[in-house]
C-alpha atoms as an extended CHARMM CRD file, in Angstrom:
* protein
*
       221  EXT
         1         1  MET       CA            -18.1880000000        4.9230000000      -25.8930000000  PROA      1               0.0000000000
         2         2  ASN       CA            -14.7190000000        4.7880000000      -24.9770000000  PROA      2               0.0000000000
         3         3  ARG       CA            -12.7370000000        7.5350000000      -26.4110000000  PROA      3               0.0000000000
         4         4  LEU       CA             -9.1880000000        7.8960000000      -27.3620000000  PROA      4               0.0000000000
         5         5  TYR       CA             -7.6950000000       11.2770000000      -28.1720000000  PROA      5               0.0000000000
         6         6  HSD       CA             -4.5800000000       10.7690000000      -30.1540000000  PROA      6               0.0000000000
         7         7  ALA       CA             -2.3380000000       11.8230000000      -32.9820000000  PROA      7               0.0000000000
         8         8  PRO       CA             -1.8680000000        9.1850000000      -35.9700000000  PROA      8               0.0000000000
         9         9  LEU       CA              1.8470000000        9.1700000000      -36.0880000000  PROA      9               0.0000000000
        10        10  SER       CA              2.7230000000        9.1080000000      -32.1060000000  PROA      10              0.0000000000
        11        11  PRO       CA              4.3160000000        6.2040000000      -31.3660000000  PROA      11              0.0000000000
        12        12  PHE       CA              2.7630000000        6.5850000000      -27.5010000000  PROA      12              0.0000000000
        13        13  CYS       CA             -0.6820000000        6.6960000000      -29.1690000000  PROA      13              0.0000000000
        14        14  ARG       CA             -0.0880000000        3.7550000000      -31.3650000000  PROA      14              0.0000000000
        15        15  LYS       CA              0.9880000000        1.6590000000      -28.5450000000  PROA      15              0.0000000000
        16        16  VAL       CA             -2.2820000000        2.3250000000      -26.4600000000  PROA      16              0.0000000000
        17        17  ARG       CA             -4.3110000000        1.4830000000      -29.7280000000  PROA      17              0.0000000000
        18        18  LEU       CA             -2.3950000000       -1.5040000000      -30.0640000000  PROA      18              0.0000000000
        19        19  VAL       CA             -3.2090000000       -2.5510000000      -26.5280000000  PROA      19              0.0000000000
        20        20  LEU       CA             -6.8900000000       -1.7040000000      -26.8900000000  PROA      20              0.0000000000
        21        21  ALA       CA             -7.1270000000       -3.5500000000      -29.9820000000  PROA      21              0.0000000000
        22        22  GLU       CA             -5.4110000000       -6.8460000000      -28.7750000000  PROA      22              0.0000000000
        23        23  LYS       CA             -7.9650000000       -6.7430000000      -25.7380000000  PROA      23              0.0000000000
        24        24  LYS       CA            -10.7700000000       -6.1280000000      -28.1000000000  PROA      24              0.0000000000
        25        25  VAL       CA            -11.8350000000       -2.8570000000      -26.3500000000  PROA      25              0.0000000000
        26        26  GLU       CA            -13.7980000000       -0.7100000000      -28.8480000000  PROA      26              0.0000000000
        27        27  VAL       CA            -12.8140000000        2.7330000000      -28.9740000000  PROA      27              0.0000000000
        28        28  GLU       CA            -13.7790000000        6.1060000000      -30.9760000000  PROA      28              0.0000000000
        29        29  LEU       CA            -10.5380000000        7.6770000000      -32.0780000000  PROA      29              0.0000000000
        30        30  VAL       CA            -10.3860000000       11.7920000000      -31.9060000000  PROA      30              0.0000000000
        31        31  GLU       CA             -7.5010000000       13.1170000000      -33.3010000000  PROA      31              0.0000000000
        32        32  GLU       CA             -6.1390000000       16.0140000000      -31.2660000000  PROA      32              0.0000000000
        33        33  ARG       CA             -4.1040000000       18.9280000000      -32.2590000000  PROA      33              0.0000000000
        34        34  TYR       CA             -2.1960000000       18.9030000000      -28.9610000000  PROA      34              0.0000000000
        35        35  TRP       CA              0.2820000000       21.4560000000      -29.8060000000  PROA      35              0.0000000000
        36        36  GLU       CA             -2.4580000000       24.1700000000      -29.8820000000  PROA      36              0.0000000000
        37        37  GLN       CA             -3.0830000000       23.5400000000      -26.2540000000  PROA      37              0.0000000000
        38        38  SER       CA             -6.5970000000       24.4020000000      -26.4750000000  PROA      38              0.0000000000
        39        39  ALA       CA             -8.5040000000       24.8860000000      -22.9610000000  PROA      39              0.0000000000
        40        40  ASP       CA            -10.3170000000       21.7260000000      -23.2100000000  PROA      40              0.0000000000
        41        41  PHE       CA             -7.5620000000       19.6680000000      -24.1950000000  PROA      41              0.0000000000
        42        42  MET       CA             -5.6380000000       21.0160000000      -21.0220000000  PROA      42              0.0000000000
        43        43  GLN       CA             -8.5240000000       20.3540000000      -18.7450000000  PROA      43              0.0000000000
        44        44  ARG       CA             -8.3130000000       16.6920000000      -19.9730000000  PROA      44              0.0000000000
        45        45  ASN       CA             -4.6960000000       16.6150000000      -19.3450000000  PROA      45              0.0000000000
        46        46  PRO       CA             -2.6940000000       19.3780000000      -17.6580000000  PROA      46              0.0000000000
        47        47  ALA       CA              0.4540000000       18.0160000000      -19.0560000000  PROA      47              0.0000000000
        48        48  GLY       CA             -0.6300000000       18.7950000000      -22.4610000000  PROA      48              0.0000000000
        49        49  LYS       CA              0.2390000000       15.4290000000      -24.2380000000  PROA      49              0.0000000000
        50        50  VAL       CA             -1.6290000000       12.5120000000      -26.0270000000  PROA      50              0.0000000000
        51        51  PRO       CA             -2.6840000000        9.6680000000      -25.5880000000  PROA      51              0.0000000000
        52        52  ILE       CA             -5.8020000000       10.4360000000      -23.3970000000  PROA      52              0.0000000000
        53        53  LEU       CA             -8.3970000000        7.6140000000      -22.6660000000  PROA      53              0.0000000000
        54        54  LYS       CA            -11.8310000000        8.2150000000      -21.6650000000  PROA      54              0.0000000000
        55        55  ILE       CA            -13.0330000000        4.7110000000      -20.1840000000  PROA      55              0.0000000000
        56        56  ASP       CA            -15.0530000000        3.1530000000      -17.4980000000  PROA      56              0.0000000000
        57        57  SER       CA            -15.8970000000        6.9150000000      -16.2300000000  PROA      57              0.0000000000
        58        58  GLN       CA            -12.1480000000        7.4260000000      -16.1070000000  PROA      58              0.0000000000
        59        59  THR       CA             -9.8940000000       10.0400000000      -17.9660000000  PROA      59              0.0000000000
        60        60  LEU       CA             -6.3910000000        8.2930000000      -17.9750000000  PROA      60              0.0000000000
        61        61  SER       CA             -3.2440000000        9.8280000000      -19.5130000000  PROA      61              0.0000000000
        62        62  GLU       CA              0.3750000000        8.6900000000      -19.9330000000  PROA      62              0.0000000000
        63        63  SER       CA              0.8480000000        5.7110000000      -22.4990000000  PROA      63              0.0000000000
        64        64  GLN       CA              2.2120000000        3.4360000000      -19.7790000000  PROA      64              0.0000000000
        65        65  ALA       CA             -0.4530000000        4.2910000000      -17.1380000000  PROA      65              0.0000000000
        66        66  ILE       CA             -2.9490000000        3.4900000000      -19.6590000000  PROA      66              0.0000000000
        67        67  CYS       CA             -1.5350000000        0.2310000000      -20.6970000000  PROA      67              0.0000000000
        68        68  GLU       CA             -1.0970000000       -1.0110000000      -17.1930000000  PROA      68              0.0000000000
        69        69  TYR       CA             -4.3450000000       -0.0170000000      -16.2440000000  PROA      69              0.0000000000
        70        70  LEU       CA             -5.8090000000       -2.0370000000      -19.3470000000  PROA      70              0.0000000000
        71        71  GLU       CA             -3.7320000000       -4.8970000000      -18.2890000000  PROA      71              0.0000000000
        72        72  GLU       CA             -5.2820000000       -4.7690000000      -14.6770000000  PROA      72              0.0000000000
        73        73  VAL       CA             -8.9290000000       -4.5070000000      -15.6810000000  PROA      73              0.0000000000
        74        74  ILE       CA             -8.6320000000       -6.4990000000      -18.9120000000  PROA      74              0.0000000000
        75        75  PRO       CA             -6.3430000000       -9.4080000000      -17.7830000000  PROA      75              0.0000000000
        76        76  GLU       CA             -6.5520000000      -11.6760000000      -21.0830000000  PROA      76              0.0000000000
        77        77  PRO       CA             -4.7270000000      -11.6190000000      -23.3090000000  PROA      77              0.0000000000
        78        78  ALA       CA             -2.1020000000      -10.9580000000      -20.9970000000  PROA      78              0.0000000000
        79        79  LEU       CA              0.6850000000       -8.5520000000      -22.0400000000  PROA      79              0.0000000000
        80        80  LEU       CA              2.7660000000       -8.8310000000      -18.8830000000  PROA      80              0.0000000000
        81        81  PRO       CA              4.2800000000      -11.8990000000      -17.9970000000  PROA      81              0.0000000000
        82        82  LYS       CA              3.3320000000      -13.6760000000      -14.4940000000  PROA      82              0.0000000000
        83        83  LYS       CA              6.8440000000      -14.0610000000      -13.0620000000  PROA      83              0.0000000000
        84        84  PRO       CA              7.9700000000      -10.7590000000      -11.5500000000  PROA      84              0.0000000000
        85        85  GLU       CA             11.5200000000      -11.1250000000      -13.0380000000  PROA      85              0.0000000000
        86        86  ASP       CA             10.0860000000      -11.5980000000      -16.6470000000  PROA      86              0.0000000000
        87        87  ARG       CA              7.6600000000       -8.5390000000      -15.9280000000  PROA      87              0.0000000000
        88        88  ALA       CA             10.6580000000       -6.4260000000      -15.0210000000  PROA      88              0.0000000000
        89        89  GLU       CA             12.5460000000       -7.3750000000      -18.5250000000  PROA      89              0.0000000000
        90        90  VAL       CA              9.3010000000       -6.4290000000      -20.2840000000  PROA      90              0.0000000000
        91        91  ARG       CA              9.2970000000       -3.0970000000      -18.3430000000  PROA      91              0.0000000000
        92        92  ARG       CA             12.9220000000       -2.5940000000      -19.0840000000  PROA      92              0.0000000000
        93        93  LEU       CA             12.3270000000       -2.8610000000      -22.7180000000  PROA      93              0.0000000000
        94        94  VAL       CA              9.2280000000       -0.7350000000      -22.6360000000  PROA      94              0.0000000000
        95        95  PHE       CA             10.9190000000        1.9880000000      -21.3740000000  PROA      95              0.0000000000
        96        96  TRP       CA             13.9850000000        1.1560000000      -23.7660000000  PROA      96              0.0000000000
        97        97  PHE       CA             11.8710000000        2.3020000000      -26.5850000000  PROA      97              0.0000000000
        98        98  ASP       CA              9.8250000000        4.9400000000      -25.0070000000  PROA      98              0.0000000000
        99        99  ASP       CA             12.9260000000        6.5260000000      -23.5200000000  PROA      99              0.0000000000
       100       100  LYS       CA             16.2060000000        5.7310000000      -25.1770000000  PROA      100             0.0000000000
       101       101  PHE       CA             14.7390000000        4.8570000000      -28.6720000000  PROA      101             0.0000000000
       102       102  HSD       CA             12.5930000000        7.9190000000      -28.4470000000  PROA      102             0.0000000000
       103       103  GLN       CA             15.2170000000       10.3390000000      -27.4520000000  PROA      103             0.0000000000
       104       104  GLU       CA             17.8690000000        8.9770000000      -30.0180000000  PROA      104             0.0000000000
       105       105  VAL       CA             15.9480000000        7.8440000000      -33.1080000000  PROA      105             0.0000000000
       106       106  THR       CA             12.0150000000        8.7490000000      -33.0070000000  PROA      106             0.0000000000
       107       107  SER       CA             12.3990000000       12.3930000000      -31.9830000000  PROA      107             0.0000000000
       108       108  ARG       CA             15.2340000000       12.9440000000      -34.3920000000  PROA      108             0.0000000000
       109       109  LEU       CA             13.7760000000       11.4870000000      -37.6890000000  PROA      109             0.0000000000
       110       110  LEU       CA              9.8960000000       11.4300000000      -37.0790000000  PROA      110             0.0000000000
       111       111  TYR       CA              9.4670000000       14.6840000000      -35.4030000000  PROA      111             0.0000000000
       112       112  GLU       CA             11.9000000000       16.4460000000      -37.5590000000  PROA      112             0.0000000000
       113       113  ARG       CA             10.4010000000       15.1580000000      -40.6830000000  PROA      113             0.0000000000
       114       114  VAL       CA              6.8100000000       15.4720000000      -39.7980000000  PROA      114             0.0000000000
       115       115  ASN       CA              5.9840000000       16.9810000000      -36.4780000000  PROA      115             0.0000000000
       116       116  LYS       CA              7.6560000000       20.2110000000      -37.6510000000  PROA      116             0.0000000000
       117       117  LYS       CA              5.5840000000       20.4440000000      -40.8180000000  PROA      117             0.0000000000
       118       118  ILE       CA              2.4380000000       19.4860000000      -39.2240000000  PROA      118             0.0000000000
       119       119  MET       CA              2.8450000000       22.1970000000      -36.5560000000  PROA      119             0.0000000000
       120       120  GLY       CA              4.4220000000       24.8410000000      -38.7960000000  PROA      120             0.0000000000
       121       121  GLN       CA              7.5530000000       24.9440000000      -36.8560000000  PROA      121             0.0000000000
       122       122  GLY       CA             10.0960000000       25.2780000000      -39.8810000000  PROA      122             0.0000000000
       123       123  TYR       CA             12.2380000000       22.7480000000      -41.5080000000  PROA      123             0.0000000000
       124       124  PRO       CA             13.9450000000       19.4720000000      -40.4270000000  PROA      124             0.0000000000
       125       125  GLU       CA             17.2910000000       19.8130000000      -38.8040000000  PROA      125             0.0000000000
       126       126  SER       CA             19.7330000000       17.6310000000      -41.0420000000  PROA      126             0.0000000000
       127       127  ARG       CA             22.2310000000       17.2800000000      -38.3030000000  PROA      127             0.0000000000
       128       128  ASN       CA             19.3290000000       15.6870000000      -36.1870000000  PROA      128             0.0000000000
       129       129  VAL       CA             17.9520000000       13.4640000000      -38.9850000000  PROA      129             0.0000000000
       130       130  LYS       CA             21.6600000000       12.0880000000      -39.8850000000  PROA      130             0.0000000000
       131       131  LEU       CA             22.3720000000       11.1920000000      -36.1940000000  PROA      131             0.0000000000
       132       132  GLY       CA             18.8960000000        9.5520000000      -35.9550000000  PROA      132             0.0000000000
       133       133  ALA       CA             19.4790000000        7.4520000000      -38.9550000000  PROA      133             0.0000000000
       134       134  GLN       CA             22.7620000000        6.2920000000      -37.3370000000  PROA      134             0.0000000000
       135       135  LYS       CA             21.5570000000        5.3700000000      -34.0490000000  PROA      135             0.0000000000
       136       136  ILE       CA             18.7090000000        3.2860000000      -35.4460000000  PROA      136             0.0000000000
       137       137  LYS       CA             21.2800000000        0.8960000000      -36.6770000000  PROA      137             0.0000000000
       138       138  TYR       CA             22.5110000000        0.2630000000      -33.0590000000  PROA      138             0.0000000000
       139       139  HSD       CA             18.9380000000       -0.2600000000      -31.8460000000  PROA      139             0.0000000000
       140       140  ILE       CA             18.0060000000       -2.6860000000      -34.7350000000  PROA      140             0.0000000000
       141       141  ASP       CA             21.1560000000       -4.8890000000      -34.2240000000  PROA      141             0.0000000000
       142       142  TYR       CA             20.2590000000       -4.9820000000      -30.5220000000  PROA      142             0.0000000000
       143       143  MET       CA             16.8420000000       -6.4190000000      -31.1930000000  PROA      143             0.0000000000
       144       144  GLY       CA             18.3950000000       -8.5920000000      -33.5240000000  PROA      144             0.0000000000
       145       145  TRP       CA             20.4710000000      -10.0060000000      -30.5620000000  PROA      145             0.0000000000
       146       146  LEU       CA             17.4050000000      -10.3120000000      -28.5150000000  PROA      146             0.0000000000
       147       147  LEU       CA             15.5950000000      -12.1610000000      -31.0580000000  PROA      147             0.0000000000
       148       148  ASP       CA             18.3410000000      -14.5290000000      -31.5360000000  PROA      148             0.0000000000
       149       149  GLN       CA             17.7860000000      -15.8440000000      -28.0990000000  PROA      149             0.0000000000
       150       150  ARG       CA             14.0180000000      -15.4040000000      -27.7630000000  PROA      150             0.0000000000
       151       151  ARG       CA             10.8700000000      -15.7890000000      -29.7660000000  PROA      151             0.0000000000
       152       152  TRP       CA              9.4610000000      -12.2930000000      -28.8960000000  PROA      152             0.0000000000
       153       153  LEU       CA             11.7720000000       -9.0610000000      -27.6170000000  PROA      153             0.0000000000
       154       154  GLY       CA             10.6310000000       -9.7110000000      -23.9990000000  PROA      154             0.0000000000
       155       155  GLY       CA             10.7000000000      -13.3830000000      -23.8840000000  PROA      155             0.0000000000
       156       156  ASP       CA              8.8030000000      -16.3660000000      -25.0890000000  PROA      156             0.0000000000
       157       157  GLN       CA              5.4190000000      -14.5980000000      -25.5520000000  PROA      157             0.0000000000
       158       158  LEU       CA              4.0830000000      -11.4270000000      -27.1670000000  PROA      158             0.0000000000
       159       159  SER       CA              4.0290000000       -8.7020000000      -24.7440000000  PROA      159             0.0000000000
       160       160  LEU       CA              3.8660000000       -4.9620000000      -23.9360000000  PROA      160             0.0000000000
       161       161  ALA       CA              7.8500000000       -4.6170000000      -25.1050000000  PROA      161             0.0000000000
       162       162  ASP       CA              6.7370000000       -5.8580000000      -28.5590000000  PROA      162             0.0000000000
       163       163  PHE       CA              3.7390000000       -3.6350000000      -29.1000000000  PROA      163             0.0000000000
       164       164  THR       CA              5.8440000000       -0.6040000000      -27.8600000000  PROA      164             0.0000000000
       165       165  ALA       CA              8.7630000000       -1.2110000000      -30.2190000000  PROA      165             0.0000000000
       166       166  ALA       CA              6.1810000000       -1.8950000000      -32.8810000000  PROA      166             0.0000000000
       167       167  ALA       CA              4.3730000000        1.4220000000      -32.2900000000  PROA      167             0.0000000000
       168       168  HSD       CA              7.8760000000        3.2800000000      -32.7510000000  PROA      168             0.0000000000
       169       169  PHE       CA              8.9120000000        1.3350000000      -35.6240000000  PROA      169             0.0000000000
       170       170  SER       CA              5.5510000000        1.5880000000      -37.6480000000  PROA      170             0.0000000000
       171       171  CYS       CA              5.7800000000        5.2140000000      -37.2440000000  PROA      171             0.0000000000
       172       172  LEU       CA              9.2060000000        5.2760000000      -38.7000000000  PROA      172             0.0000000000
       173       173  ASP       CA              8.3520000000        2.7130000000      -41.4870000000  PROA      173             0.0000000000
       174       174  TYR       CA              5.3450000000        5.1760000000      -42.4540000000  PROA      174             0.0000000000
       175       175  ILE       CA              8.2260000000        7.7310000000      -43.5030000000  PROA      175             0.0000000000
       176       176  ARG       CA             10.4960000000        5.0940000000      -44.9840000000  PROA      176             0.0000000000
       177       177  ASP       CA             13.1690000000        5.4490000000      -42.1170000000  PROA      177             0.0000000000
       178       178  VAL       CA             13.9740000000        1.7480000000      -41.4000000000  PROA      178             0.0000000000
       179       179  ASP       CA             16.1280000000       -0.5660000000      -43.2860000000  PROA      179             0.0000000000
       180       180  TRP       CA             14.4180000000       -3.8280000000      -42.9450000000  PROA      180             0.0000000000
       181       181  ASN       CA             17.3480000000       -5.5760000000      -44.9290000000  PROA      181             0.0000000000
       182       182  ARG       CA             19.5820000000       -4.6810000000      -41.8340000000  PROA      182             0.0000000000
       183       183  ASN       CA             18.6750000000       -7.6290000000      -39.6530000000  PROA      183             0.0000000000
       184       184  ALA       CA             16.3400000000      -10.6490000000      -40.6550000000  PROA      184             0.0000000000
       185       185  ASN       CA             15.2530000000      -11.3600000000      -37.1700000000  PROA      185             0.0000000000
       186       186  VAL       CA             13.9440000000       -7.8230000000      -36.9030000000  PROA      186             0.0000000000
       187       187  LYS       CA             12.2440000000       -8.0050000000      -40.3900000000  PROA      187             0.0000000000
       188       188  ASP       CA             10.6460000000      -11.3540000000      -39.4840000000  PROA      188             0.0000000000
       189       189  TRP       CA              9.5110000000      -10.0160000000      -35.9530000000  PROA      189             0.0000000000
       190       190  TYR       CA              7.9820000000       -7.0250000000      -37.5940000000  PROA      190             0.0000000000
       191       191  ALA       CA              6.1870000000       -8.9000000000      -40.2320000000  PROA      191             0.0000000000
       192       192  LYS       CA              4.8710000000      -11.3290000000      -37.5740000000  PROA      192             0.0000000000
       193       193  ILE       CA              3.4590000000       -8.4000000000      -35.3640000000  PROA      193             0.0000000000
       194       194  LYS       CA              1.9350000000       -6.2970000000      -38.0450000000  PROA      194             0.0000000000
       195       195  SER       CA              0.1250000000       -9.4580000000      -39.3780000000  PROA      195             0.0000000000
       196       196  ARG       CA             -1.9710000000       -9.5470000000      -36.0740000000  PROA      196             0.0000000000
       197       197  PRO       CA             -5.5410000000       -8.3220000000      -36.3600000000  PROA      197             0.0000000000
       198       198  ALA       CA             -4.7860000000       -5.3500000000      -33.6540000000  PROA      198             0.0000000000
       199       199  PHE       CA             -2.4700000000       -3.8680000000      -36.4260000000  PROA      199             0.0000000000
       200       200  ARG       CA             -5.2350000000       -3.3700000000      -38.8210000000  PROA      200             0.0000000000
       201       201  SER       CA             -6.0210000000        0.1880000000      -37.9840000000  PROA      201             0.0000000000
       202       202  ILE       CA             -2.3520000000        1.3710000000      -37.6900000000  PROA      202             0.0000000000
       203       203  LEU       CA             -1.7880000000       -0.0370000000      -41.3170000000  PROA      203             0.0000000000
       204       204  ALA       CA             -4.9090000000        1.9290000000      -42.4800000000  PROA      204             0.0000000000
       205       205  ASP       CA             -3.6420000000        5.2690000000      -41.2880000000  PROA      205             0.0000000000
       206       206  GLN       CA             -3.4020000000        8.2020000000      -43.6740000000  PROA      206             0.0000000000
       207       207  VAL       CA             -1.7590000000       11.2780000000      -42.7900000000  PROA      207             0.0000000000
       208       208  PRO       CA             -2.2750000000       14.2650000000      -44.8350000000  PROA      208             0.0000000000
       209       209  GLY       CA              0.8090000000       15.5910000000      -46.7420000000  PROA      209             0.0000000000
       210       210  PHE       CA              2.6420000000       12.1600000000      -46.1370000000  PROA      210             0.0000000000
       211       211  ILE       CA              2.0270000000        9.1780000000      -48.2860000000  PROA      211             0.0000000000
       212       212  GLN       CA              2.3140000000        5.5790000000      -47.3090000000  PROA      212             0.0000000000
       213       213  PRO       CA              5.3810000000        3.5930000000      -48.7020000000  PROA      213             0.0000000000
       214       214  PRO       CA              3.9770000000        0.8320000000      -51.1140000000  PROA      214             0.0000000000
       215       215  HSD       CA              5.2810000000       -2.0300000000      -48.3510000000  PROA      215             0.0000000000
       216       216  TYR       CA              4.0590000000       -0.2250000000      -45.2480000000  PROA      216             0.0000000000
       217       217  ALA       CA              0.4080000000       -1.9620000000      -45.4050000000  PROA      217             0.0000000000
       218       218  ASP       CA              2.0070000000       -5.1560000000      -47.1460000000  PROA      218             0.0000000000
       219       219  LEU       CA              2.0220000000       -8.0630000000      -44.7240000000  PROA      219             0.0000000000
       220       220  ASP       CA              4.8660000000       -9.7430000000      -46.5810000000  PROA      220             0.0000000000
       221       221  PHE       CA              6.8350000000       -6.6130000000      -47.2510000000  PROA      221             0.0000000000
């Protein structure tokens, strides 16, 4: 059985979960208390991070490396375009969300509000939370601008860029940190993507100590 070591509110783990589900790969989900850095865990990934995927007798780590592996061994449905310039644009947006958005928004909202409590690392730093709440507005506006010109974030086809962005936004939506009324294009995009079968397990997540908002699993908001 394929096995994914993950944390439920990790956007990097959720990205891999979405790709696995979209490509219809069955996988056993194993929650990993990665911050405890157990010997078994560190042996699986010396970097001390999740996700970790065991598949085809391979142990893979780093979300983008895992997703690219899955794209190569299970090419349909394709989540990267055929043209090099289109693939470059999708990869640019993947790194936009996993790097820039993660640093400016996810780490300042999700990690402050949730991770610190789960890991016993104290209380949220209000300055970081305020800055993250400011920065997300810029990113939503940029996404709205992209979606004015394209059907999906990376182009006319659903791609890894959409799943990467949705992974981050789904985590923030769980803790009520997304203003979906700021941009109609972004709200419609998220409604489309969370209506996909691949999103079902994400919408079913329950994190102890943090209750889903009423709209979280509502496909019509």
